All heavy atoms as TSV, in Angstrom:
chain	resi	resn	atom	element	x	y	z
A	1	MET	N	N	-44.298	-11.547	1.182
A	1	MET	CA	C	-43.429	-12.450	1.928
A	1	MET	C	C	-44.048	-12.663	3.314
A	1	MET	O	O	-44.343	-11.722	4.026
A	1	MET	CB	C	-42.036	-11.818	2.034
A	1	MET	CG	C	-41.050	-12.675	2.800
A	1	MET	SD	S	-39.399	-11.930	2.873
A	1	MET	CE	C	-38.733	-12.503	1.336
A	2	ASN	N	N	-44.273	-13.915	3.689
A	2	ASN	CA	C	-44.818	-14.185	5.012
A	2	ASN	C	C	-43.692	-14.375	6.026
A	2	ASN	O	O	-42.518	-14.412	5.676
A	2	ASN	CB	C	-45.775	-15.388	4.988
A	2	ASN	CG	C	-45.080	-16.676	4.619
A	2	ASN	OD1	O	-43.944	-16.920	5.011
A	2	ASN	ND2	N	-45.760	-17.524	3.870
A	3	ASP	N	N	-44.055	-14.471	7.304
A	3	ASP	CA	C	-43.050	-14.571	8.371
A	3	ASP	C	C	-42.130	-15.763	8.205
A	3	ASP	O	O	-40.948	-15.690	8.507
A	3	ASP	CB	C	-43.731	-14.633	9.739
A	3	ASP	CG	C	-44.334	-13.299	10.124
A	3	ASP	OD1	O	-43.900	-12.261	9.585
A	3	ASP	OD2	O	-45.239	-13.288	10.969
A	4	SER	N	N	-42.669	-16.890	7.717
A	4	SER	CA	C	-41.828	-18.078	7.583
A	4	SER	C	C	-40.756	-17.900	6.510
A	4	SER	O	O	-39.732	-18.562	6.550
A	4	SER	CB	C	-42.673	-19.324	7.294
A	4	SER	OG	O	-43.337	-19.185	6.064
A	5	GLU	N	N	-40.989	-17.010	5.568
A	5	GLU	CA	C	-39.969	-16.729	4.567
A	5	GLU	C	C	-38.894	-15.803	5.120
A	5	GLU	O	O	-37.769	-15.813	4.656
A	5	GLU	CB	C	-40.614	-16.116	3.327
A	5	GLU	CG	C	-41.500	-17.110	2.593
A	5	GLU	CD	C	-42.318	-16.461	1.493
A	5	GLU	OE1	O	-42.393	-15.214	1.444
A	5	GLU	OE2	O	-42.894	-17.200	0.690
A	6	LYS	N	N	-39.223	-15.018	6.149
A	6	LYS	CA	C	-38.267	-14.112	6.772
A	6	LYS	C	C	-37.420	-14.816	7.823
A	6	LYS	O	O	-36.264	-14.495	8.003
A	6	LYS	CB	C	-38.994	-12.952	7.449
A	6	LYS	CG	C	-39.741	-12.049	6.514
A	6	LYS	CD	C	-40.468	-10.998	7.313
A	6	LYS	CE	C	-41.457	-10.235	6.467
A	6	LYS	NZ	N	-42.287	-9.336	7.257
A	7	ASP	N	N	-38.030	-15.738	8.543
A	7	ASP	CA	C	-37.349	-16.402	9.657
A	7	ASP	C	C	-37.545	-17.915	9.524
A	7	ASP	O	O	-38.663	-18.406	9.638
A	7	ASP	CB	C	-37.919	-15.911	10.978
A	7	ASP	CG	C	-37.165	-16.430	12.186
A	7	ASP	OD1	O	-36.468	-17.472	12.084
A	7	ASP	OD2	O	-37.272	-15.803	13.249
A	8	PRO	N	N	-36.482	-18.671	9.303
A	8	PRO	CA	C	-36.609	-20.114	9.108
A	8	PRO	C	C	-37.083	-20.861	10.359
A	8	PRO	O	O	-37.444	-22.027	10.273
A	8	PRO	CB	C	-35.204	-20.549	8.693
A	8	PRO	CG	C	-34.300	-19.500	9.236
A	8	PRO	CD	C	-35.092	-18.217	9.215
A	9	LEU	N	N	-37.119	-20.194	11.512
A	9	LEU	CA	C	-37.585	-20.856	12.732
A	9	LEU	C	C	-39.085	-20.696	12.964
A	9	LEU	O	O	-39.632	-21.246	13.904
A	9	LEU	CB	C	-36.819	-20.321	13.950
A	9	LEU	CG	C	-35.334	-20.662	13.967
A	9	LEU	CD1	C	-34.672	-20.051	15.183
A	9	LEU	CD2	C	-35.111	-22.153	13.926
A	10	ILE	N	N	-39.754	-19.962	12.099
A	10	ILE	CA	C	-41.206	-19.811	12.174
A	10	ILE	C	C	-41.837	-20.819	11.226
A	10	ILE	O	O	-41.469	-20.907	10.053
A	10	ILE	CB	C	-41.640	-18.381	11.802
A	10	ILE	CG1	C	-41.093	-17.395	12.822
A	10	ILE	CG2	C	-43.163	-18.299	11.714
A	10	ILE	CD1	C	-41.359	-15.944	12.473
A	11	PHE	N	N	-42.778	-21.607	11.746
A	11	PHE	CA	C	-43.459	-22.594	10.905
A	11	PHE	C	C	-44.916	-22.728	11.324
A	11	PHE	O	O	-45.301	-22.308	12.411
A	11	PHE	CB	C	-42.757	-23.962	10.975
A	11	PHE	CG	C	-42.803	-24.607	12.316
A	11	PHE	CD1	C	-43.811	-25.508	12.640
A	11	PHE	CD2	C	-41.840	-24.329	13.273
A	11	PHE	CE1	C	-43.854	-26.109	13.883
A	11	PHE	CE2	C	-41.872	-24.925	14.528
A	11	PHE	CZ	C	-42.880	-25.825	14.834
A	12	THR	N	N	-45.695	-23.305	10.458
A	12	THR	CA	C	-47.103	-23.574	10.720
A	12	THR	C	C	-47.307	-25.077	10.712
A	12	THR	O	O	-46.767	-25.778	9.844
A	12	THR	CB	C	-47.981	-22.928	9.634
A	12	THR	OG1	O	-47.734	-21.525	9.622
A	12	THR	CG2	C	-49.448	-23.198	9.872
A	13	TYR	N	N	-48.063	-25.561	11.685
A	13	TYR	CA	C	-48.359	-26.985	11.775
A	13	TYR	C	C	-49.805	-27.126	12.206
A	13	TYR	O	O	-50.251	-26.418	13.114
A	13	TYR	CB	C	-47.439	-27.657	12.799
A	13	TYR	CG	C	-47.682	-29.142	12.929
A	13	TYR	CD1	C	-47.074	-30.032	12.053
A	13	TYR	CD2	C	-48.543	-29.651	13.889
A	13	TYR	CE1	C	-47.309	-31.391	12.153
A	13	TYR	CE2	C	-48.784	-31.015	13.993
A	13	TYR	CZ	C	-48.164	-31.875	13.121
A	13	TYR	OH	O	-48.399	-33.230	13.207
A	14	THR	N	N	-50.536	-28.012	11.571
A	14	THR	CA	C	-51.921	-28.282	11.940
A	14	THR	C	C	-51.976	-29.615	12.668
A	14	THR	O	O	-51.614	-30.651	12.099
A	14	THR	CB	C	-52.814	-28.325	10.684
A	14	THR	OG1	O	-52.686	-27.081	9.995
A	14	THR	CG2	C	-54.263	-28.572	11.064
A	15	PHE	N	N	-52.389	-29.580	13.935
A	15	PHE	CA	C	-52.501	-30.795	14.730
A	15	PHE	C	C	-53.780	-31.535	14.378
A	15	PHE	O	O	-54.824	-30.913	14.166
A	15	PHE	CB	C	-52.533	-30.452	16.227
A	15	PHE	CG	C	-51.230	-29.937	16.751
A	15	PHE	CD1	C	-50.950	-28.592	16.765
A	15	PHE	CD2	C	-50.271	-30.816	17.241
A	15	PHE	CE1	C	-49.745	-28.109	17.250
A	15	PHE	CE2	C	-49.063	-30.352	17.728
A	15	PHE	CZ	C	-48.796	-28.997	17.728
A	16	THR	N	N	-53.700	-32.852	14.331
A	16	THR	CA	C	-54.902	-33.661	14.178
A	16	THR	C	C	-55.636	-33.654	15.522
A	16	THR	O	O	-55.023	-33.335	16.556
A	16	THR	CB	C	-54.561	-35.114	13.802
A	16	THR	OG1	O	-53.888	-35.718	14.912
A	16	THR	CG2	C	-53.712	-35.198	12.545
A	17	PRO	N	N	-56.914	-34.002	15.534
A	17	PRO	CA	C	-57.614	-34.084	16.815
A	17	PRO	C	C	-56.915	-35.036	17.804
A	17	PRO	O	O	-56.821	-34.737	18.997
A	17	PRO	CB	C	-59.007	-34.593	16.430
A	17	PRO	CG	C	-59.201	-34.059	15.045
A	17	PRO	CD	C	-57.844	-34.185	14.401
A	18	GLN	N	N	-56.414	-36.153	17.305
A	18	GLN	CA	C	-55.718	-37.106	18.181
A	18	GLN	C	C	-54.439	-36.486	18.750
A	18	GLN	O	O	-54.148	-36.627	19.934
A	18	GLN	CB	C	-55.390	-38.393	17.441
A	18	GLN	CG	C	-54.695	-39.413	18.340
A	18	GLN	CD	C	-54.343	-40.686	17.605
A	18	GLN	OE1	O	-54.427	-40.773	16.386
A	18	GLN	NE2	N	-53.938	-41.695	18.353
A	19	GLU	N	N	-53.674	-35.793	17.925
A	19	GLU	CA	C	-52.447	-35.148	18.400
A	19	GLU	C	C	-52.756	-34.077	19.442
A	19	GLU	O	O	-52.048	-33.952	20.451
A	19	GLU	CB	C	-51.683	-34.516	17.233
A	19	GLU	CG	C	-51.048	-35.521	16.303
A	19	GLU	CD	C	-50.513	-34.884	15.039
A	19	GLU	OE1	O	-51.051	-33.864	14.581
A	19	GLU	OE2	O	-49.527	-35.435	14.501
A	20	THR	N	N	-53.817	-33.313	19.210
A	20	THR	CA	C	-54.207	-32.282	20.160
A	20	THR	C	C	-54.576	-32.905	21.500
A	20	THR	O	O	-54.170	-32.425	22.557
A	20	THR	CB	C	-55.384	-31.452	19.618
A	20	THR	OG1	O	-55.008	-30.879	18.366
A	20	THR	CG2	C	-55.769	-30.345	20.579
A	21	ALA	N	N	-55.324	-33.997	21.457
A	21	ALA	CA	C	-55.722	-34.680	22.694
A	21	ALA	C	C	-54.506	-35.230	23.440
A	21	ALA	O	O	-54.394	-35.073	24.658
A	21	ALA	CB	C	-56.703	-35.807	22.376
A	22	ILE	N	N	-53.600	-35.852	22.730
A	22	ILE	CA	C	-52.394	-36.404	23.356
A	22	ILE	C	C	-51.570	-35.274	23.971
A	22	ILE	O	O	-51.091	-35.381	25.108
A	22	ILE	CB	C	-51.557	-37.200	22.325
A	22	ILE	CG1	C	-52.296	-38.480	21.930
A	22	ILE	CG2	C	-50.176	-37.519	22.874
A	22	ILE	CD1	C	-51.716	-39.159	20.695
A	23	LEU	N	N	-51.417	-34.198	23.242
A	23	LEU	CA	C	-50.637	-33.063	23.731
A	23	LEU	C	C	-51.302	-32.424	24.953
A	23	LEU	O	O	-50.626	-32.094	25.932
A	23	LEU	CB	C	-50.459	-32.043	22.612
A	23	LEU	CG	C	-49.568	-30.850	22.885
A	23	LEU	CD1	C	-48.183	-31.287	23.356
A	23	LEU	CD2	C	-49.451	-29.993	21.641
A	24	ALA	N	N	-52.609	-32.259	24.923
A	24	ALA	CA	C	-53.325	-31.673	26.060
A	24	ALA	C	C	-53.159	-32.524	27.303
A	24	ALA	O	O	-52.936	-32.008	28.404
A	24	ALA	CB	C	-54.805	-31.505	25.729
A	25	ARG	N	N	-53.263	-33.831	27.153
A	25	ARG	CA	C	-53.096	-34.733	28.296
A	25	ARG	C	C	-51.659	-34.651	28.823
A	25	ARG	O	O	-51.440	-34.592	30.030
A	25	ARG	CB	C	-53.454	-36.163	27.905
A	25	ARG	CG	C	-53.626	-37.066	29.107
A	25	ARG	CD	C	-54.071	-38.470	28.740
A	25	ARG	NE	N	-55.463	-38.461	28.329
A	25	ARG	CZ	C	-55.924	-39.040	27.218
A	25	ARG	NH1	N	-55.115	-39.671	26.403
A	25	ARG	NH2	N	-57.195	-39.008	26.924
A	26	PHE	N	N	-50.692	-34.611	27.934
A	26	PHE	CA	C	-49.288	-34.488	28.335
A	26	PHE	C	C	-49.062	-33.190	29.112
A	26	PHE	O	O	-48.430	-33.186	30.170
A	26	PHE	CB	C	-48.378	-34.542	27.113
A	26	PHE	CG	C	-46.927	-34.404	27.455
A	26	PHE	CD1	C	-46.185	-35.517	27.806
A	26	PHE	CD2	C	-46.304	-33.166	27.449
A	26	PHE	CE1	C	-44.836	-35.399	28.148
A	26	PHE	CE2	C	-44.969	-33.027	27.781
A	26	PHE	CZ	C	-44.240	-34.157	28.130
A	27	ILE	N	N	-49.584	-32.086	28.579
A	27	ILE	CA	C	-49.430	-30.795	29.247
A	27	ILE	C	C	-50.062	-30.837	30.630
A	27	ILE	O	O	-49.493	-30.341	31.607
A	27	ILE	CB	C	-50.036	-29.664	28.390
A	27	ILE	CG1	C	-49.196	-29.449	27.135
A	27	ILE	CG2	C	-50.169	-28.374	29.188
A	27	ILE	CD1	C	-49.842	-28.545	26.099
A	28	ARG	N	N	-51.230	-31.431	30.718
A	28	ARG	CA	C	-51.936	-31.504	32.012
A	28	ARG	C	C	-51.109	-32.284	33.032
A	28	ARG	O	O	-51.043	-31.909	34.199
A	28	ARG	CB	C	-53.293	-32.167	31.789
A	28	ARG	CG	C	-54.097	-32.449	32.982
A	28	ARG	CD	C	-54.882	-31.235	33.399
A	28	ARG	NE	N	-55.776	-31.616	34.471
A	28	ARG	CZ	C	-56.841	-30.981	34.810
A	28	ARG	NH1	N	-57.178	-29.909	34.160
A	28	ARG	NH2	N	-57.575	-31.382	35.786
A	29	TRP	N	N	-50.480	-33.381	32.624
A	29	TRP	CA	C	-49.726	-34.231	33.545
A	29	TRP	C	C	-48.297	-33.757	33.771
A	29	TRP	O	O	-47.788	-33.822	34.877
A	29	TRP	CB	C	-49.688	-35.662	33.046
A	29	TRP	CG	C	-51.011	-36.363	33.053
A	29	TRP	CD1	C	-52.110	-36.064	33.807
A	29	TRP	CD2	C	-51.382	-37.490	32.267
A	29	TRP	NE1	N	-53.132	-36.925	33.523
A	29	TRP	CE2	C	-52.714	-37.823	32.585
A	29	TRP	CE3	C	-50.717	-38.241	31.311
A	29	TRP	CZ2	C	-53.382	-38.876	31.993
A	29	TRP	CZ3	C	-51.392	-39.295	30.720
A	29	TRP	CH2	C	-52.702	-39.609	31.063
A	30	GLN	N	N	-47.639	-33.299	32.711
A	30	GLN	CA	C	-46.214	-32.993	32.790
A	30	GLN	C	C	-45.891	-31.498	32.747
A	30	GLN	O	O	-44.821	-31.102	33.193
A	30	GLN	CB	C	-45.460	-33.668	31.622
A	30	GLN	CG	C	-45.641	-35.157	31.548
A	30	GLN	CD	C	-45.020	-35.879	32.734
A	30	GLN	OE1	O	-43.962	-35.496	33.193
A	30	GLN	NE2	N	-45.684	-36.912	33.210
A	31	GLY	N	N	-46.750	-30.717	32.141
A	31	GLY	CA	C	-46.448	-29.313	31.919
A	31	GLY	C	C	-45.462	-29.153	30.767
A	31	GLY	O	O	-44.995	-30.135	30.192
A	32	LEU	N	N	-45.165	-27.927	30.444
A	32	LEU	CA	C	-44.201	-27.617	29.389
A	32	LEU	C	C	-43.169	-26.653	29.955
A	32	LEU	O	O	-43.417	-25.994	30.963
A	32	LEU	CB	C	-44.897	-26.984	28.183
A	32	LEU	CG	C	-45.806	-27.892	27.366
A	32	LEU	CD1	C	-46.470	-27.107	26.236
A	32	LEU	CD2	C	-45.033	-29.070	26.784
A	33	PRO	N	N	-42.023	-26.538	29.322
A	33	PRO	CA	C	-40.984	-25.619	29.813
A	33	PRO	C	C	-41.466	-24.173	29.843
A	33	PRO	O	O	-42.368	-23.778	29.087
A	33	PRO	CB	C	-39.853	-25.779	28.797
A	33	PRO	CG	C	-40.117	-27.046	28.077
A	33	PRO	CD	C	-41.596	-27.253	28.116
A	34	ASP	N	N	-40.840	-23.379	30.703
A	34	ASP	CA	C	-41.116	-21.943	30.746
A	34	ASP	C	C	-40.953	-21.354	29.353
A	34	ASP	O	O	-40.076	-21.756	28.595
A	34	ASP	CB	C	-40.160	-21.238	31.703
A	34	ASP	CG	C	-40.434	-21.584	33.162
A	34	ASP	OD1	O	-41.530	-22.110	33.459
A	34	ASP	OD2	O	-39.552	-21.317	34.002
A	35	GLY	N	N	-41.808	-20.436	29.034
A	35	GLY	CA	C	-41.770	-19.807	27.723
A	35	GLY	C	C	-42.816	-20.347	26.776
A	35	GLY	O	O	-43.062	-19.764	25.722
A	36	LEU	N	N	-43.434	-21.477	27.136
A	36	LEU	CA	C	-44.459	-22.073	26.272
A	36	LEU	C	C	-45.859	-21.946	26.874
A	36	LEU	O	O	-46.779	-22.682	26.510
A	36	LEU	CB	C	-44.127	-23.551	26.007
A	36	LEU	CG	C	-42.873	-23.785	25.167
A	36	LEU	CD1	C	-42.587	-25.281	25.055
A	36	LEU	CD2	C	-43.012	-23.169	23.787
A	37	GLU	N	N	-46.038	-20.992	27.772
A	37	GLU	CA	C	-47.327	-20.832	28.449
A	37	GLU	C	C	-48.456	-20.517	27.473
A	37	GLU	O	O	-49.552	-21.066	27.590
A	37	GLU	CB	C	-47.243	-19.727	29.518
A	37	GLU	CG	C	-46.323	-20.044	30.666
A	37	GLU	CD	C	-44.858	-19.698	30.414
A	37	GLU	OE1	O	-44.526	-19.111	29.352
A	37	GLU	OE2	O	-44.031	-20.024	31.283
A	38	ARG	N	N	-48.210	-19.667	26.517
A	38	ARG	CA	C	-49.257	-19.293	25.545
A	38	ARG	C	C	-49.657	-20.495	24.700
A	38	ARG	O	O	-50.846	-20.734	24.457
A	38	ARG	CB	C	-48.753	-18.151	24.663
A	38	ARG	CG	C	-49.851	-17.522	23.821
A	38	ARG	CD	C	-49.302	-16.383	23.019
A	38	ARG	NE	N	-48.458	-16.956	21.961
A	38	ARG	CZ	C	-48.207	-16.353	20.822
A	38	ARG	NH1	N	-48.664	-15.152	20.586
A	38	ARG	NH2	N	-47.456	-16.942	19.907
A	39	PHE	N	N	-48.676	-21.275	24.264
A	39	PHE	CA	C	-48.959	-22.488	23.492
A	39	PHE	C	C	-49.744	-23.486	24.339
A	39	PHE	O	O	-50.757	-24.036	23.905
A	39	PHE	CB	C	-47.647	-23.107	23.008
A	39	PHE	CG	C	-47.824	-24.412	22.298
A	39	PHE	CD1	C	-48.423	-24.470	21.052
A	39	PHE	CD2	C	-47.390	-25.602	22.880
A	39	PHE	CE1	C	-48.590	-25.685	20.392
A	39	PHE	CE2	C	-47.549	-26.809	22.231
A	39	PHE	CZ	C	-48.151	-26.851	20.983
A	40	SER	N	N	-49.291	-23.690	25.570
A	40	SER	CA	C	-49.949	-24.619	26.481
A	40	SER	C	C	-51.405	-24.220	26.717
A	40	SER	O	O	-52.315	-25.049	26.642
A	40	SER	CB	C	-49.189	-24.659	27.809
A	40	SER	OG	O	-49.835	-25.470	28.738
A	41	LYS	N	N	-51.634	-22.927	26.976
A	41	LYS	CA	C	-52.989	-22.442	27.217
A	41	LYS	C	C	-53.870	-22.647	25.995
A	41	LYS	O	O	-55.027	-23.038	26.111
A	41	LYS	CB	C	-52.951	-20.969	27.611
A	41	LYS	CG	C	-54.317	-20.381	27.913
A	41	LYS	CD	C	-54.218	-18.945	28.338
A	41	LYS	CE	C	-55.520	-18.275	28.647
A	41	LYS	NZ	N	-56.750	-18.860	28.290
A	42	THR	N	N	-53.323	-22.423	24.820
A	42	THR	CA	C	-54.089	-22.589	23.587
A	42	THR	C	C	-54.524	-24.041	23.410
A	42	THR	O	O	-55.683	-24.315	23.075
A	42	THR	CB	C	-53.265	-22.130	22.369
A	42	THR	OG1	O	-52.939	-20.751	22.534
A	42	THR	CG2	C	-54.031	-22.335	21.075
A	43	VAL	N	N	-53.618	-24.981	23.650
A	43	VAL	CA	C	-53.941	-26.403	23.501
A	43	VAL	C	C	-55.011	-26.808	24.507
A	43	VAL	O	O	-56.020	-27.438	24.151
A	43	VAL	CB	C	-52.679	-27.285	23.661
A	43	VAL	CG1	C	-53.048	-28.764	23.711
A	43	VAL	CG2	C	-51.699	-27.022	22.536
A	44	VAL	N	N	-54.823	-26.460	25.765
A	44	VAL	CA	C	-55.778	-26.857	26.810
A	44	VAL	C	C	-57.126	-26.173	26.576
A	44	VAL	O	O	-58.183	-26.817	26.688
A	44	VAL	CB	C	-55.206	-26.561	28.205
A	44	VAL	CG1	C	-56.251	-26.800	29.285
A	44	VAL	CG2	C	-53.979	-27.433	28.458
A	45	ASP	N	N	-57.132	-24.892	26.220
A	45	ASP	CA	C	-58.387	-24.193	25.940
A	45	ASP	C	C	-59.133	-24.833	24.779
A	45	ASP	O	O	-60.364	-24.917	24.787
A	45	ASP	CB	C	-58.141	-22.714	25.632
A	45	ASP	CG	C	-57.792	-21.892	26.854
A	45	ASP	OD1	O	-57.866	-22.425	27.988
A	45	ASP	OD2	O	-57.413	-20.713	26.675
A	46	THR	N	N	-58.401	-25.291	23.775
A	46	THR	CA	C	-59.025	-25.960	22.633
A	46	THR	C	C	-59.776	-27.206	23.092
A	46	THR	O	O	-60.914	-27.453	22.669
A	46	THR	CB	C	-57.965	-26.318	21.574
A	46	THR	OG1	O	-57.375	-25.103	21.101
A	46	THR	CG2	C	-58.571	-27.087	20.417
A	47	MET	N	N	-59.151	-27.983	23.972
A	47	MET	CA	C	-59.819	-29.186	24.494
A	47	MET	C	C	-61.046	-28.814	25.315
A	47	MET	O	O	-62.112	-29.412	25.159
A	47	MET	CB	C	-58.855	-30.010	25.340
A	47	MET	CG	C	-57.728	-30.647	24.560
A	47	MET	SD	S	-58.272	-31.705	23.202
A	47	MET	CE	C	-59.131	-32.982	24.094
A	48	TYR	N	N	-60.907	-27.828	26.193
A	48	TYR	CA	C	-62.038	-27.411	27.027
A	48	TYR	C	C	-63.206	-26.925	26.180
A	48	TYR	O	O	-64.363	-27.189	26.510
A	48	TYR	CB	C	-61.619	-26.315	28.009
A	48	TYR	CG	C	-60.948	-26.850	29.251
A	48	TYR	CD1	C	-59.587	-26.637	29.470
A	48	TYR	CD2	C	-61.660	-27.569	30.198
A	48	TYR	CE1	C	-58.963	-27.130	30.603
A	48	TYR	CE2	C	-61.037	-28.070	31.333
A	48	TYR	CZ	C	-59.701	-27.847	31.535
A	48	TYR	OH	O	-59.096	-28.341	32.650
A	49	ASN	N	N	-62.911	-26.236	25.098
A	49	ASN	CA	C	-63.976	-25.717	24.238
A	49	ASN	C	C	-64.626	-26.795	23.377
A	49	ASN	O	O	-65.721	-26.598	22.860
A	49	ASN	CB	C	-63.442	-24.596	23.343
A	49	ASN	CG	C	-63.087	-23.361	24.135
A	49	ASN	OD1	O	-63.683	-23.084	25.176
A	49	ASN	ND2	N	-62.110	-22.617	23.656
A	50	ALA	N	N	-63.962	-27.932	23.214
A	50	ALA	CA	C	-64.475	-28.983	22.340
A	50	ALA	C	C	-65.231	-30.081	23.095
A	50	ALA	O	O	-65.866	-30.924	22.459
A	50	ALA	CB	C	-63.319	-29.617	21.564
A	51	MET	N	N	-65.167	-30.072	24.435
A	51	MET	CA	C	-65.741	-31.181	25.206
A	51	MET	C	C	-66.691	-30.676	26.282
A	51	MET	O	O	-66.592	-29.529	26.720
A	51	MET	CB	C	-64.620	-31.978	25.892
A	51	MET	CG	C	-63.640	-32.607	24.948
A	51	MET	SD	S	-62.298	-33.379	25.888
A	51	MET	CE	C	-62.327	-35.002	25.193
A	52	THR	N	N	-67.578	-31.577	26.714
A	52	THR	CA	C	-68.426	-31.270	27.864
A	52	THR	C	C	-67.602	-31.478	29.136
A	52	THR	O	O	-66.527	-32.088	29.107
A	52	THR	CB	C	-69.655	-32.198	27.916
A	52	THR	OG1	O	-69.204	-33.536	28.196
A	52	THR	CG2	C	-70.452	-32.172	26.619
A	53	ILE	N	N	-68.135	-31.019	30.254
A	53	ILE	CA	C	-67.449	-31.203	31.546
A	53	ILE	C	C	-67.255	-32.693	31.829
A	53	ILE	O	O	-66.172	-33.118	32.250
A	53	ILE	CB	C	-68.237	-30.536	32.688
A	53	ILE	CG1	C	-68.314	-29.022	32.471
A	53	ILE	CG2	C	-67.635	-30.861	34.039
A	53	ILE	CD1	C	-66.984	-28.310	32.508
A	54	ASP	N	N	-68.276	-33.503	31.592
A	54	ASP	CA	C	-68.157	-34.950	31.822
A	54	ASP	C	C	-67.081	-35.564	30.928
A	54	ASP	O	O	-66.303	-36.407	31.378
A	54	ASP	CB	C	-69.494	-35.651	31.580
A	54	ASP	CG	C	-70.526	-35.334	32.643
A	54	ASP	OD1	O	-70.128	-34.919	33.755
A	54	ASP	OD2	O	-71.724	-35.508	32.366
A	55	ASP	N	N	-67.062	-35.151	29.660
A	55	ASP	CA	C	-66.037	-35.651	28.737
A	55	ASP	C	C	-64.637	-35.280	29.231
A	55	ASP	O	O	-63.719	-36.099	29.192
A	55	ASP	CB	C	-66.227	-35.078	27.334
A	55	ASP	CG	C	-67.463	-35.595	26.623
A	55	ASP	OD1	O	-67.973	-36.675	26.999
A	55	ASP	OD2	O	-67.923	-34.897	25.692
A	56	LEU	N	N	-64.475	-34.038	29.674
A	56	LEU	CA	C	-63.182	-33.588	30.161
A	56	LEU	C	C	-62.718	-34.366	31.390
A	56	LEU	O	O	-61.559	-34.755	31.490
A	56	LEU	CB	C	-63.226	-32.098	30.486
A	56	LEU	CG	C	-63.258	-31.172	29.283
A	56	LEU	CD1	C	-63.646	-29.764	29.703
A	56	LEU	CD2	C	-61.924	-31.163	28.571
A	57	GLU	N	N	-63.628	-34.583	32.338
A	57	GLU	CA	C	-63.275	-35.333	33.540
A	57	GLU	C	C	-62.801	-36.733	33.161
A	57	GLU	O	O	-61.795	-37.221	33.676
A	57	GLU	CB	C	-64.465	-35.414	34.495
A	57	GLU	CG	C	-64.732	-34.110	35.206
A	57	GLU	CD	C	-65.966	-34.166	36.090
A	57	GLU	OE1	O	-66.681	-35.206	36.098
A	57	GLU	OE2	O	-66.218	-33.171	36.776
A	58	HIS	N	N	-63.516	-37.380	32.272
A	58	HIS	CA	C	-63.134	-38.725	31.821
A	58	HIS	C	C	-61.801	-38.673	31.071
A	58	HIS	O	O	-60.913	-39.489	31.305
A	58	HIS	CB	C	-64.229	-39.318	30.936
A	58	HIS	CG	C	-63.881	-40.653	30.387
A	58	HIS	ND1	N	-63.817	-41.789	31.157
A	58	HIS	CD2	C	-63.560	-41.028	29.125
A	58	HIS	CE1	C	-63.460	-42.804	30.391
A	58	HIS	NE2	N	-63.296	-42.377	29.152
A	59	PHE	N	N	-61.653	-37.700	30.182
A	59	PHE	CA	C	-60.463	-37.584	29.351
A	59	PHE	C	C	-59.209	-37.379	30.191
A	59	PHE	O	O	-58.209	-38.051	30.006
A	59	PHE	CB	C	-60.641	-36.408	28.380
A	59	PHE	CG	C	-59.419	-36.107	27.567
A	59	PHE	CD1	C	-59.088	-36.904	26.481
A	59	PHE	CD2	C	-58.603	-35.043	27.878
A	59	PHE	CE1	C	-57.965	-36.626	25.718
A	59	PHE	CE2	C	-57.476	-34.760	27.126
A	59	PHE	CZ	C	-57.153	-35.564	26.044
A	60	PHE	N	N	-59.249	-36.433	31.130
A	60	PHE	CA	C	-58.064	-36.115	31.902
A	60	PHE	C	C	-57.793	-37.115	33.021
A	60	PHE	O	O	-56.723	-37.114	33.601
A	60	PHE	CB	C	-58.127	-34.693	32.438
A	60	PHE	CG	C	-57.838	-33.655	31.386
A	60	PHE	CD1	C	-58.771	-32.693	31.057
A	60	PHE	CD2	C	-56.613	-33.640	30.722
A	60	PHE	CE1	C	-58.491	-31.736	30.091
A	60	PHE	CE2	C	-56.329	-32.690	29.755
A	60	PHE	CZ	C	-57.274	-31.740	29.454
A	61	ASN	N	N	-58.759	-37.972	33.333
A	61	ASN	CA	C	-58.544	-38.968	34.376
A	61	ASN	C	C	-58.138	-40.331	33.833
A	61	ASN	O	O	-57.995	-41.281	34.581
A	61	ASN	CB	C	-59.795	-39.105	35.254
A	61	ASN	CG	C	-59.987	-37.898	36.126
A	61	ASN	OD1	O	-59.034	-37.334	36.628
A	61	ASN	ND2	N	-61.240	-37.491	36.289
A	62	LYS	N	N	-57.961	-40.425	32.523
A	62	LYS	CA	C	-57.536	-41.696	31.901
A	62	LYS	C	C	-56.143	-42.057	32.356
A	62	LYS	O	O	-55.278	-41.261	32.505
A	62	LYS	CB	C	-57.541	-41.586	30.381
A	62	LYS	CG	C	-58.883	-41.807	29.772
A	62	LYS	CD	C	-58.723	-41.828	28.270
A	62	LYS	CE	C	-60.010	-42.151	27.576
A	62	LYS	NZ	N	-59.858	-42.192	26.140
């Protein structure tokens, strides 16, 4: 039995690259509510690890 079978509030979702980019930009501009720091860091770190510095500057300045 996995965690999602024990707790109906636990789920798995795979973000598309486009969704990840949109979410990262949103987090950068708006932030997320308290309690979502780990999720926020994971999304932003994923973008940083996937792009060059020049790509990131262009991406976040759009």
